[in-house]
PDB file of N, CA, C and O in Angstrom:
ATOM      1  N   MET A   1       3.288   2.585 -14.925  1.00  0.00           N
ATOM      2  CA  MET A   1       2.514   2.179 -13.876  1.00  0.00           C
ATOM      3  C   MET A   1       3.208   2.365 -13.045  1.00  0.00           C
ATOM      4  O   MET A   1       4.220   1.674 -12.932  1.00  0.00           O
ATOM      5  N   ILE A   2       2.724   3.998 -11.610  1.00  0.00           N
ATOM      6  CA  ILE A   2       3.609   4.182 -10.876  1.00  0.00           C
ATOM      7  C   ILE A   2       3.495   2.649  -9.728  1.00  0.00           C
ATOM      8  O   ILE A   2       4.304   1.879  -9.211  1.00  0.00           O
ATOM      9  N   ALA A   3       1.950   2.825  -9.751  1.00  0.00           N
ATOM     10  CA  ALA A   3       1.820   1.270  -8.918  1.00  0.00           C
ATOM     11  C   ALA A   3       2.611   0.327  -8.980  1.00  0.00           C
ATOM     12  O   ALA A   3       2.544  -0.500  -8.071  1.00  0.00           O
ATOM     13  N   GLY A   4       3.378   0.179  -9.804  1.00  0.00           N
ATOM     14  CA  GLY A   4       4.217  -1.421 -10.010  1.00  0.00           C
ATOM     15  C   GLY A   4       5.010  -1.749  -9.002  1.00  0.00           C
ATOM     16  O   GLY A   4       5.023  -2.646  -8.159  1.00  0.00           O
ATOM     17  N   GLY A   5       6.190  -0.111  -9.472  1.00  0.00           N
ATOM     18  CA  GLY A   5       7.040   0.539  -8.377  1.00  0.00           C
ATOM     19  C   GLY A   5       7.170   0.508  -6.877  1.00  0.00           C
ATOM     20  O   GLY A   5       8.281   0.493  -6.348  1.00  0.00           O
ATOM     21  N   LEU A   6       5.778   0.495  -6.016  1.00  0.00           N
ATOM     22  CA  LEU A   6       5.619   1.288  -5.068  1.00  0.00           C
ATOM     23  C   LEU A   6       5.956   0.730  -4.284  1.00  0.00           C
ATOM     24  O   LEU A   6       7.002   1.258  -3.906  1.00  0.00           O
ATOM     25  N   ALA A   7       5.660  -0.401  -3.501  1.00  0.00           N
ATOM     26  CA  ALA A   7       5.078  -1.917  -2.954  1.00  0.00           C
ATOM     27  C   ALA A   7       6.949  -1.703  -2.747  1.00  0.00           C
ATOM     28  O   ALA A   7       7.179  -1.078  -1.712  1.00  0.00           O
ATOM     29  N   VAL A   8       7.877  -1.989  -3.306  1.00  0.00           N
ATOM     30  CA  VAL A   8       9.598  -2.181  -2.794  1.00  0.00           C
ATOM     31  C   VAL A   8      10.223  -0.819  -2.777  1.00  0.00           C
ATOM     32  O   VAL A   8      11.434  -0.701  -2.962  1.00  0.00           O
ATOM     33  N   ARG A   9       9.148   0.609  -2.481  1.00  0.00           N
ATOM     34  CA  ARG A   9       9.648   1.983  -1.698  1.00  0.00           C
ATOM     35  C   ARG A   9       9.171   1.301  -0.258  1.00  0.00           C
ATOM     36  O   ARG A   9       9.948   1.570   0.658  1.00  0.00           O
ATOM     37  N   LEU A  10       8.441   0.764  -0.018  1.00  0.00           N
ATOM     38  CA  LEU A  10       6.932   0.687   1.183  1.00  0.00           C
ATOM     39  C   LEU A  10       7.215  -0.171   2.214  1.00  0.00           C
ATOM     40  O   LEU A  10       6.967  -0.068   3.415  1.00  0.00           O
ATOM     41  N   VAL A  11       8.062  -1.489   1.254  1.00  0.00           N
ATOM     42  CA  VAL A  11       7.407  -2.611   2.549  1.00  0.00           C
ATOM     43  C   VAL A  11       9.317  -3.256   2.552  1.00  0.00           C
ATOM     44  O   VAL A  11      10.111  -3.192   1.613  1.00  0.00           O
ATOM     45  N   PRO A  12       9.406  -3.477   3.090  1.00  0.00           N
ATOM     46  CA  PRO A  12      10.833  -4.472   3.960  1.00  0.00           C
ATOM     47  C   PRO A  12      10.340  -6.305   2.657  1.00  0.00           C
ATOM     48  O   PRO A  12       9.304  -6.967   2.585  1.00  0.00           O
ATOM     49  N   ALA A  13      11.867  -6.449   1.826  1.00  0.00           N
ATOM     50  CA  ALA A  13      11.660  -7.133   0.575  1.00  0.00           C
ATOM     51  C   ALA A  13      11.111  -8.656   0.191  1.00  0.00           C
ATOM     52  O   ALA A  13      11.008  -9.360  -0.813  1.00  0.00           O
ATOM     53  N   ARG A  14      10.717  -8.752   2.134  1.00  0.00           N
ATOM     54  CA  ARG A  14      10.124 -10.328   1.650  1.00  0.00           C
ATOM     55  C   ARG A  14       8.827 -10.100   2.141  1.00  0.00           C
ATOM     56  O   ARG A  14       8.244 -11.114   2.526  1.00  0.00           O
ATOM     57  N   HIS A  15       8.204  -9.003   2.232  1.00  0.00           N
ATOM     58  CA  HIS A  15       6.001  -8.442   1.771  1.00  0.00           C
ATOM     59  C   HIS A  15       6.283  -7.155   0.630  1.00  0.00           C
ATOM     60  O   HIS A  15       5.703  -6.071   0.680  1.00  0.00           O
ATOM     61  N   VAL A  16       7.132  -7.478  -0.219  1.00  0.00           N
ATOM     62  CA  VAL A  16       6.478  -6.426  -1.189  1.00  0.00           C
ATOM     63  C   VAL A  16       5.883  -7.014  -2.261  1.00  0.00           C
ATOM     64  O   VAL A  16       5.713  -6.361  -3.291  1.00  0.00           O
ATOM     65  N   ALA A  17       5.381  -8.684  -2.136  1.00  0.00           N
ATOM     66  CA  ALA A  17       4.910  -9.918  -3.247  1.00  0.00           C
ATOM     67  C   ALA A  17       3.523  -9.144  -2.840  1.00  0.00           C
ATOM     68  O   ALA A  17       2.996  -8.346  -3.615  1.00  0.00           O
ATOM     69  N   PRO A  18       2.849  -9.530  -1.238  1.00  0.00           N
ATOM     70  CA  PRO A  18       1.691  -9.370  -0.393  1.00  0.00           C
ATOM     71  C   PRO A  18       1.654  -7.805  -1.052  1.00  0.00           C
ATOM     72  O   PRO A  18       1.262  -7.479  -2.172  1.00  0.00           O
ATOM     73  N   ALA A  19       1.880  -7.451  -0.602  1.00  0.00           N
ATOM     74  CA  ALA A  19       1.811  -5.497  -0.369  1.00  0.00           C
ATOM     75  C   ALA A  19       1.926  -4.842  -1.921  1.00  0.00           C
ATOM     76  O   ALA A  19       1.296  -3.817  -2.181  1.00  0.00           O
ATOM     77  N   THR A  20       2.765  -5.493  -2.927  1.00  0.00           N
ATOM     78  CA  THR A  20       2.078  -5.437  -4.755  1.00  0.00           C
ATOM     79  C   THR A  20       0.425  -5.822  -4.406  1.00  0.00           C
ATOM     80  O   THR A  20      -0.418  -4.936  -4.265  1.00  0.00           O
ATOM     81  N   ALA A  21       0.040  -7.622  -4.265  1.00  0.00           N
ATOM     82  CA  ALA A  21      -1.123  -7.004  -4.635  1.00  0.00           C
ATOM     83  C   ALA A  21      -1.680  -5.843  -4.273  1.00  0.00           C
ATOM     84  O   ALA A  21      -2.028  -4.941  -5.034  1.00  0.00           O
ATOM     85  N   VAL A  22      -1.830  -5.892  -2.172  1.00  0.00           N
ATOM     86  CA  VAL A  22      -2.924  -4.767  -2.241  1.00  0.00           C
ATOM     87  C   VAL A  22      -2.883  -3.449  -2.516  1.00  0.00           C
ATOM     88  O   VAL A  22      -3.532  -2.573  -1.944  1.00  0.00           O
ATOM     89  N   ILE A  23      -2.039  -3.305  -3.483  1.00  0.00           N
ATOM     90  CA  ILE A  23      -2.222  -1.774  -4.797  1.00  0.00           C
ATOM     91  C   ILE A  23      -2.083  -2.264  -5.848  1.00  0.00           C
ATOM     92  O   ILE A  23      -2.697  -2.243  -6.915  1.00  0.00           O
ATOM     93  N   PHE A  24      -1.709  -2.461  -5.687  1.00  0.00           N
ATOM     94  CA  PHE A  24      -2.845  -3.457  -7.314  1.00  0.00           C
ATOM     95  C   PHE A  24      -4.526  -3.200  -7.412  1.00  0.00           C
ATOM     96  O   PHE A  24      -5.308  -2.521  -8.077  1.00  0.00           O
ATOM     97  N   GLY A  25      -4.574  -4.632  -5.820  1.00  0.00           N
ATOM     98  CA  GLY A  25      -6.509  -4.079  -6.145  1.00  0.00           C
ATOM     99  C   GLY A  25      -6.941  -2.930  -5.992  1.00  0.00           C
ATOM    100  O   GLY A  25      -7.784  -2.396  -6.712  1.00  0.00           O
ATOM    101  N   GLY A  26      -6.285  -2.342  -4.838  1.00  0.00           N
ATOM    102  CA  GLY A  26      -6.775  -0.644  -4.427  1.00  0.00           C
ATOM    103  C   GLY A  26      -7.177   0.205  -5.523  1.00  0.00           C
ATOM    104  O   GLY A  26      -8.099   1.014  -5.620  1.00  0.00           O
ATOM    105  N   VAL A  27      -6.192  -0.198  -6.399  1.00  0.00           N
ATOM    106  CA  VAL A  27      -6.204   0.742  -8.427  1.00  0.00           C
ATOM    107  C   VAL A  27      -7.610   0.242  -8.758  1.00  0.00           C
ATOM    108  O   VAL A  27      -8.583   0.978  -8.923  1.00  0.00           O
ATOM    109  N   SER A  28      -7.610  -0.992  -8.831  1.00  0.00           N
ATOM    110  CA  SER A  28      -8.256  -1.656  -9.349  1.00  0.00           C
ATOM    111  C   SER A  28     -10.096  -1.247  -8.775  1.00  0.00           C
ATOM    112  O   SER A  28     -10.749  -0.815  -9.725  1.00  0.00           O
ATOM    113  N   THR A  29     -10.511  -1.291  -8.096  1.00  0.00           N
ATOM    114  CA  THR A  29     -11.885  -1.013  -7.003  1.00  0.00           C
ATOM    115  C   THR A  29     -12.212   0.172  -7.295  1.00  0.00           C
ATOM    116  O   THR A  29     -13.266   0.457  -7.862  1.00  0.00           O
ATOM    117  N   ALA A  30     -10.899   1.408  -6.757  1.00  0.00           N
ATOM    118  CA  ALA A  30     -10.337   2.717  -7.547  1.00  0.00           C
ATOM    119  C   ALA A  30     -11.124   3.372  -8.363  1.00  0.00           C
ATOM    120  O   ALA A  30     -11.827   4.383  -8.365  1.00  0.00           O
ATOM    121  N   SER A  31     -10.588   1.910  -9.546  1.00  0.00           N
ATOM    122  CA  SER A  31     -10.935   2.554 -10.889  1.00  0.00           C
ATOM    123  C   SER A  31     -13.100   1.798 -11.511  1.00  0.00           C
ATOM    124  O   SER A  31     -13.949   1.959 -12.388  1.00  0.00           O
ATOM    125  N   VAL A  32     -12.895   1.195 -10.516  1.00  0.00           N
ATOM    126  CA  VAL A  32     -14.391   0.726 -10.451  1.00  0.00           C
ATOM    127  C   VAL A  32     -14.602   0.866  -9.966  1.00  0.00           C
ATOM    128  O   VAL A  32     -15.764   1.099 -10.298  1.00  0.00           O
ATOM    129  N   LEU A  33     -14.536   1.099  -8.579  1.00  0.00           N
ATOM    130  CA  LEU A  33     -15.945   1.972  -8.542  1.00  0.00           C
ATOM    131  C   LEU A  33     -15.834   3.343  -7.965  1.00  0.00           C
ATOM    132  O   LEU A  33     -16.872   3.940  -7.679  1.00  0.00           O
ATOM    133  N   GLY A  34     -15.292   3.600  -7.874  1.00  0.00           N
ATOM    134  CA  GLY A  34     -14.485   6.043  -7.417  1.00  0.00           C
ATOM    135  C   GLY A  34     -15.345   6.460  -8.922  1.00  0.00           C
ATOM    136  O   GLY A  34     -15.985   7.512  -8.942  1.00  0.00           O
ATOM    137  N   VAL A  35     -15.309   5.692  -9.972  1.00  0.00           N
ATOM    138  CA  VAL A  35     -14.904   6.287 -11.805  1.00  0.00           C
ATOM    139  C   VAL A  35     -16.006   6.362 -11.220  1.00  0.00           C
ATOM    140  O   VAL A  35     -16.459   7.419 -10.782  1.00  0.00           O
ATOM    141  N   PRO A  36     -16.651   5.098 -11.130  1.00  0.00           N
ATOM    142  CA  PRO A  36     -18.572   5.963 -11.568  1.00  0.00           C
ATOM    143  C   PRO A  36     -19.613   6.360  -9.940  1.00  0.00           C
ATOM    144  O   PRO A  36     -20.836   6.468 -10.026  1.00  0.00           O
ATOM    145  N   ALA A  37     -18.976   6.506  -8.765  1.00  0.00           N
ATOM    146  CA  ALA A  37     -20.055   7.400  -8.505  1.00  0.00           C
ATOM    147  C   ALA A  37     -19.095   8.651  -8.335  1.00  0.00           C
ATOM    148  O   ALA A  37     -19.416   9.422  -7.431  1.00  0.00           O
ATOM    149  N   GLY A  38     -17.804   9.010  -9.175  1.00  0.00           N
ATOM    150  CA  GLY A  38     -17.925  10.446  -8.700  1.00  0.00           C
ATOM    151  C   GLY A  38     -18.625  10.924 -10.130  1.00  0.00           C
ATOM    152  O   GLY A  38     -18.865  12.098 -10.416  1.00  0.00           O
ATOM    153  N   THR A  39     -18.864   9.935 -10.848  1.00  0.00           N
ATOM    154  CA  THR A  39     -20.230  10.450 -11.495  1.00  0.00           C
ATOM    155  C   THR A  39     -21.235  10.253 -10.994  1.00  0.00           C
ATOM    156  O   THR A  39     -21.529   9.385 -11.816  1.00  0.00           O
ATOM    157  N   VAL A  40     -21.937  10.269 -10.463  1.00  0.00           N
ATOM    158  CA  VAL A  40     -23.573   9.810  -9.691  1.00  0.00           C
ATOM    159  C   VAL A  40     -23.129  11.102  -9.181  1.00  0.00           C
ATOM    160  O   VAL A  40     -24.091  11.842  -9.386  1.00  0.00           O
ATOM    161  N   VAL A  41     -21.978  11.945  -8.496  1.00  0.00           N
ATOM    162  CA  VAL A  41     -21.295  13.192  -7.658  1.00  0.00           C
ATOM    163  C   VAL A  41     -21.904  13.814  -8.685  1.00  0.00           C
ATOM    164  O   VAL A  41     -23.030  14.304  -8.610  1.00  0.00           O
ATOM    165  N   GLY A  42     -21.258  13.819  -9.585  1.00  0.00           N
ATOM    166  CA  GLY A  42     -21.136  14.517 -10.466  1.00  0.00           C
ATOM    167  C   GLY A  42     -22.044  15.555 -11.204  1.00  0.00           C
ATOM    168  O   GLY A  42     -22.023  16.742 -11.529  1.00  0.00           O
ATOM    169  N   ASP A  43     -23.090  14.130 -11.314  1.00  0.00           N
ATOM    170  CA  ASP A  43     -24.204  14.987 -12.624  1.00  0.00           C
ATOM    171  C   ASP A  43     -25.563  14.717 -10.888  1.00  0.00           C
ATOM    172  O   ASP A  43     -26.789  14.744 -10.782  1.00  0.00           O
ATOM    173  N   LEU A  44     -24.335  14.473  -9.827  1.00  0.00           N
ATOM    174  CA  LEU A  44     -26.027  14.624  -9.020  1.00  0.00           C
ATOM    175  C   LEU A  44     -26.007  16.422  -8.490  1.00  0.00           C
ATOM    176  O   LEU A  44     -26.972  17.182  -8.413  1.00  0.00           O
ATOM    177  N   LEU A  45     -24.414  16.732  -8.160  1.00  0.00           N
ATOM    178  CA  LEU A  45     -24.601  18.220  -7.686  1.00  0.00           C
ATOM    179  C   LEU A  45     -23.360  18.528  -8.315  1.00  0.00           C
ATOM    180  O   LEU A  45     -22.656  18.933  -7.390  1.00  0.00           O
ATOM    181  N   GLY A  46     -22.757  18.562  -9.270  1.00  0.00           N
ATOM    182  CA  GLY A  46     -22.048  19.135  -9.655  1.00  0.00           C
ATOM    183  C   GLY A  46     -20.442  18.187 -10.332  1.00  0.00           C
ATOM    184  O   GLY A  46     -20.240  16.973 -10.307  1.00  0.00           O
ATOM    185  N   TRP A  47     -19.430  19.426 -10.945  1.00  0.00           N
ATOM    186  CA  TRP A  47     -18.374  18.437 -10.883  1.00  0.00           C
ATOM    187  C   TRP A  47     -17.507  18.925  -8.987  1.00  0.00           C
ATOM    188  O   TRP A  47     -16.865  18.189  -8.238  1.00  0.00           O
ATOM    189  N   ARG A  48     -17.850  20.242  -8.835  1.00  0.00           N
ATOM    190  CA  ARG A  48     -17.163  20.786  -7.189  1.00  0.00           C
ATOM    191  C   ARG A  48     -17.293  19.460  -6.252  1.00  0.00           C
ATOM    192  O   ARG A  48     -16.655  18.445  -5.973  1.00  0.00           O
ATOM    193  N   ALA A  49     -18.178  19.927  -6.029  1.00  0.00           N
ATOM    194  CA  ALA A  49     -19.464  18.317  -5.383  1.00  0.00           C
ATOM    195  C   ALA A  49     -18.267  17.443  -5.504  1.00  0.00           C
ATOM    196  O   ALA A  49     -17.660  17.566  -4.441  1.00  0.00           O
ATOM    197  N   ALA A  50     -17.269  16.145  -6.737  1.00  0.00           N
ATOM    198  CA  ALA A  50     -17.679  15.195  -7.187  1.00  0.00           C
ATOM    199  C   ALA A  50     -15.952  15.746  -6.319  1.00  0.00           C
ATOM    200  O   ALA A  50     -15.961  15.284  -5.178  1.00  0.00           O
ATOM    201  N   PHE A  51     -14.970  16.339  -6.525  1.00  0.00           N
ATOM    202  CA  PHE A  51     -14.033  17.308  -5.926  1.00  0.00           C
ATOM    203  C   PHE A  51     -14.154  16.948  -4.628  1.00  0.00           C
ATOM    204  O   PHE A  51     -14.174  15.844  -4.082  1.00  0.00           O
ATOM    205  N   GLY A  52     -14.230  18.022  -4.234  1.00  0.00           N
ATOM    206  CA  GLY A  52     -14.558  18.054  -2.574  1.00  0.00           C
ATOM    207  C   GLY A  52     -14.708  16.203  -2.082  1.00  0.00           C
ATOM    208  O   GLY A  52     -14.147  15.400  -1.335  1.00  0.00           O
ATOM    209  N   VAL A  53     -15.838  16.251  -3.059  1.00  0.00           N
ATOM    210  CA  VAL A  53     -15.554  14.672  -1.744  1.00  0.00           C
ATOM    211  C   VAL A  53     -14.696  14.135  -2.319  1.00  0.00           C
ATOM    212  O   VAL A  53     -14.127  14.195  -1.229  1.00  0.00           O
ATOM    213  N   ALA A  54     -13.724  13.459  -3.208  1.00  0.00           N
ATOM    214  CA  ALA A  54     -12.858  12.280  -3.007  1.00  0.00           C
ATOM    215  C   ALA A  54     -11.755  13.745  -2.385  1.00  0.00           C
ATOM    216  O   ALA A  54     -10.702  13.178  -2.094  1.00  0.00           O
ATOM    217  N   GLY A  55     -11.549  15.480  -2.042  1.00  0.00           N
ATOM    218  CA  GLY A  55     -10.666  15.260  -1.315  1.00  0.00           C
ATOM    219  C   GLY A  55     -10.392  14.856   0.230  1.00  0.00           C
ATOM    220  O   GLY A  55      -9.419  14.678   0.962  1.00  0.00           O
ATOM    221  N   VAL A  56     -12.290  14.800   0.334  1.00  0.00           N
ATOM    222  CA  VAL A  56     -12.430  14.712   1.967  1.00  0.00           C
ATOM    223  C   VAL A  56     -11.805  13.241   1.654  1.00  0.00           C
ATOM    224  O   VAL A  56     -10.703  13.003   2.148  1.00  0.00           O
ATOM    225  N   LEU A  57     -12.381  12.327   0.934  1.00  0.00           N
ATOM    226  CA  LEU A  57     -12.451  10.983   1.326  1.00  0.00           C
ATOM    227  C   LEU A  57     -10.666  10.790   1.246  1.00  0.00           C
ATOM    228  O   LEU A  57     -10.174   9.882   1.916  1.00  0.00           O
ATOM    229  N   ALA A  58      -9.874  11.565   0.514  1.00  0.00           N
ATOM    230  CA  ALA A  58      -8.293  11.001   0.297  1.00  0.00           C
ATOM    231  C   ALA A  58      -7.293  12.574   2.000  1.00  0.00           C
ATOM    232  O   ALA A  58      -6.182  12.970   2.351  1.00  0.00           O
ATOM    233  N   LEU A  59      -8.421  12.722   2.268  1.00  0.00           N
ATOM    234  CA  LEU A  59      -7.556  13.348   3.257  1.00  0.00           C
ATOM    235  C   LEU A  59      -8.297  12.495   4.505  1.00  0.00           C
ATOM    236  O   LEU A  59      -7.284  12.161   5.118  1.00  0.00           O
ATOM    237  N   LEU A  60      -9.510  11.884   5.334  1.00  0.00           N
ATOM    238  CA  LEU A  60      -9.697  10.222   5.708  1.00  0.00           C
ATOM    239  C   LEU A  60      -8.558   9.393   5.416  1.00  0.00           C
ATOM    240  O   LEU A  60      -7.896   8.990   6.373  1.00  0.00           O
ATOM    241  N   THR A  61      -8.215   9.065   4.213  1.00  0.00           N
ATOM    242  CA  THR A  61      -7.549   8.154   3.842  1.00  0.00           C
ATOM    243  C   THR A  61      -6.005   9.070   4.786  1.00  0.00           C
ATOM    244  O   THR A  61      -6.370   8.688   5.898  1.00  0.00           O
ATOM    245  N   THR A  62      -5.004   9.708   5.028  1.00  0.00           N
ATOM    246  CA  THR A  62      -4.296   9.890   5.122  1.00  0.00           C
ATOM    247  C   THR A  62      -4.322  10.275   6.439  1.00  0.00           C
ATOM    248  O   THR A  62      -3.138  10.429   6.741  1.00  0.00           O
ATOM    249  N   VAL A  63      -5.081  10.542   7.491  1.00  0.00           N
ATOM    250  CA  VAL A  63      -5.775  10.653   8.524  1.00  0.00           C
ATOM    251  C   VAL A  63      -5.328   9.268   9.702  1.00  0.00           C
ATOM    252  O   VAL A  63      -4.653   9.256  10.732  1.00  0.00           O
ATOM    253  N   THR A  64      -6.285   7.905   8.735  1.00  0.00           N
ATOM    254  CA  THR A  64      -6.494   6.751   8.648  1.00  0.00           C
ATOM    255  C   THR A  64      -4.487   6.081   9.140  1.00  0.00           C
ATOM    256  O   THR A  64      -3.962   5.492  10.085  1.00  0.00           O
ATOM    257  N   VAL A  65      -4.203   6.455   8.283  1.00  0.00           N
ATOM    258  CA  VAL A  65      -2.834   5.893   7.204  1.00  0.00           C
ATOM    259  C   VAL A  65      -1.933   6.649   8.740  1.00  0.00           C
ATOM    260  O   VAL A  65      -1.272   5.829   9.377  1.00  0.00           O
ATOM    261  N   ALA A  66      -1.929   7.787   9.150  1.00  0.00           N
ATOM    262  CA  ALA A  66      -1.010   7.698   9.344  1.00  0.00           C
ATOM    263  C   ALA A  66      -1.618   7.610  11.461  1.00  0.00           C
ATOM    264  O   ALA A  66      -0.782   7.731  12.356  1.00  0.00           O
ATOM    265  N   ALA A  67      -2.588   7.470  11.643  1.00  0.00           N
ATOM    266  CA  ALA A  67      -3.047   7.221  12.576  1.00  0.00           C
ATOM    267  C   ALA A  67      -2.598   5.233  12.832  1.00  0.00           C
ATOM    268  O   ALA A  67      -2.193   4.806  13.914  1.00  0.00           O
ATOM    269  N   ALA A  68      -2.814   4.300  11.530  1.00  0.00           N
ATOM    270  CA  ALA A  68      -2.087   3.131  11.358  1.00  0.00           C
ATOM    271  C   ALA A  68      -0.492   3.368  12.088  1.00  0.00           C
ATOM    272  O   ALA A  68       0.184   2.876  12.992  1.00  0.00           O
ATOM    273  N   ARG A  69      -0.403   4.368  11.138  1.00  0.00           N
ATOM    274  CA  ARG A  69       1.795   4.188  10.920  1.00  0.00           C
ATOM    275  C   ARG A  69       2.373   4.136  13.495  1.00  0.00           C
ATOM    276  O   ARG A  69       3.055   3.388  14.196  1.00  0.00           O
ATOM    277  N   ARG A  70       1.629   5.245  13.720  1.00  0.00           N
ATOM    278  CA  ARG A  70       1.544   6.121  15.095  1.00  0.00           C
ATOM    279  C   ARG A  70       1.532   4.727  16.064  1.00  0.00           C
ATOM    280  O   ARG A  70       2.315   4.422  16.964  1.00  0.00           O
ATOM    281  N   ASP A  71       0.213   3.908  15.483  1.00  0.00           N
ATOM    282  CA  ASP A  71      -0.352   2.539  15.996  1.00  0.00           C
ATOM    283  C   ASP A  71       1.246   1.501  16.074  1.00  0.00           C
ATOM    284  O   ASP A  71       1.841   1.109  17.078  1.00  0.00           O
ATOM    285  N   ARG A  72       1.533   1.320  14.815  1.00  0.00           N
ATOM    286  CA  ARG A  72       2.306   0.554  14.987  1.00  0.00           C
ATOM    287  C   ARG A  72       4.163   0.927  15.160  1.00  0.00           C
ATOM    288  O   ARG A  72       5.142   0.302  14.750  1.00  0.00           O
ATOM    289  N   THR A  73       4.088   1.724  15.648  1.00  0.00           N
ATOM    290  CA  THR A  73       5.759   2.616  15.329  1.00  0.00           C
ATOM    291  C   THR A  73       5.630   2.540  17.013  1.00  0.00           C
ATOM    292  O   THR A  73       6.750   2.257  17.437  1.00  0.00           O
ATOM    293  N   ALA A  74       4.592   2.702  18.214  1.00  0.00           N
ATOM    294  CA  ALA A  74       4.425   2.927  19.124  1.00  0.00           C
ATOM    295  C   ALA A  74       4.292   1.109  20.258  1.00  0.00           C
ATOM    296  O   ALA A  74       4.078   1.152  21.470  1.00  0.00           O
TER     297      ALA A  74
END
């Protein structure tokens, strides 16, 4: 799994353990909540809508992370 080695590339060495915990927590949360939510949206509105919702959420996440990085570096 790629998530296991991701924290080493993203944060300084002293923050690797907490970052790894956050990454695995996010993967677990996405699996537990995201899969059923995607199934419900897919059943109600079709698979294209489910992919659209996932795409919008990914875009919002990207914008949020970019804004947070900008605030941190300023």
